[in-house]
C-alpha positions in Angstrom: 51.5 28.6 50.3 51.5 24.7 50.1 54.2 22.8 48.4 52.1 22.0 45.6 51.5 25.8 44.9 55.4 26.6 45.2 55.9 23.5 42.7 53.4 25.0 40.3 55.0 28.2 40.5 51.9 29.9 41.8 52.3 33.4 43.7 51.4 33.1 47.4 48.9 36.2 47.0 47.2 34.7 43.8 43.9 33.0 44.4 44.3 29.1 44.4 42.5 27.5 41.5 40.3 24.3 42.3 41.9 21.1 40.4 39.0 19.0 40.7 37.0 18.1 37.7 33.6 19.2 37.0 30.9 15.8 36.8 30.2 17.0 33.5 33.5 16.7 32.3 34.8 13.8 34.3 35.3 10.7 32.2 32.2 8.4 32.1 32.6 4.5 32.5 31.3 2.2 29.7 29.1 -0.9 30.5 30.8 -4.2 30.0 30.0 -7.1 28.1 29.4 -9.1 31.6 26.9 -6.2 32.8 25.1 -6.7 29.5 25.0 -10.5 30.2 24.3 -10.4 33.8 21.2 -8.0 32.6 20.1 -10.3 29.8 19.9 -13.3 32.1 18.0 -11.5 35.1 15.5 -10.2 32.6 15.3 -13.7 31.0 14.7 -15.0 34.4 11.8 -12.7 35.0 10.3 -13.8 31.5 11.1 -17.7 32.5 9.0 -17.0 35.8 6.2 -15.0 34.1 5.9 -18.2 31.6 5.5 -20.6 34.6 2.5 -18.5 36.0 1.1 -18.2 32.6 1.3 -22.1 32.3 0.1 -22.8 35.8 -2.6 -20.8 35.5 -4.0 -21.7 32.1 -4.4 -25.5 32.4 -8.0 -25.9 30.9 -7.6 -28.8 28.5 -9.2 -27.7 25.2 -9.6 -29.4 21.7 -7.4 -28.4 19.1 -8.2 -28.7 15.2 -5.4 -28.5 12.9 -5.6 -29.7 9.0 -7.6 -32.5 10.0 -5.9 -33.5 12.9 -7.3 -32.9 16.4 -6.1 -33.4 19.9 -6.4 -31.9 23.3 -3.6 -30.0 25.0 -3.7 -27.2 27.7 -5.0 -24.0 27.2 -1.5 -22.5 28.2 0.6 -25.0 26.2 -1.3 -24.2 23.2 -1.0 -20.6 23.3 2.5 -20.9 24.1 3.3 -23.3 21.1 1.1 -20.8 18.9 3.4 -17.8 20.0 6.6 -19.7 19.1 5.2 -20.4 15.9 4.5 -16.9 15.2 8.0 -15.9 16.6 9.7 -18.7 14.1 7.7 -16.9 11.1 9.1 -13.5 11.9 12.5 -14.8 12.2 12.3 -16.2 8.6 11.1 -13.2 7.0 13.5 -11.3 8.7 16.5 -13.7 7.8 15.3 -13.7 4.3 15.5 -9.8 4.2 18.8 -9.6 5.5 19.9 -12.1 3.0 18.2 -10.1 0.3 20.0 -6.8 1.6 23.4 -8.6 1.9 23.2 -10.0 -1.8 22.3 -6.3 -2.9 25.5 -4.9 -1.2 27.7 -7.2 -2.4 26.4 -6.7 -6.0 26.7 -3.0 -5.6 30.2 -3.4 -4.1 31.1 -5.6 -7.0 29.6 -3.1 -9.7 31.4 0.0 -8.2 35.0 -1.6 -8.0 35.1 -3.2 -4.2 38.0 -5.6 -3.7 39.2 -7.5 -6.3 38.3 -5.3 -9.2 40.7 -4.3 -11.9 42.2 -0.6 -12.0 
């Protein structure tokens, strides 16, 4: 009989129970903000390397015409500017939708009797 069994009051002839926690019940560690930041930086660096490769491989000069203006730019730069412009349009549309939903939520809370409503 071990000291632990004696303290726990387990008779010496009784089968000993294993006190280890099974993996399905073991506490899991949650990812930290630092870990998430590290992953985001790593992904960002991979994207930047891919952009550099894209620019280096697409250096052919092309003529760009826009609303009567004309100029020559590298193909990679032109496509990158177009992609950023598209991203800005999507961000503006998403921001307008978020603002619309917040205003509707504010109106709904005010009408239902949210904070500051008379009893």
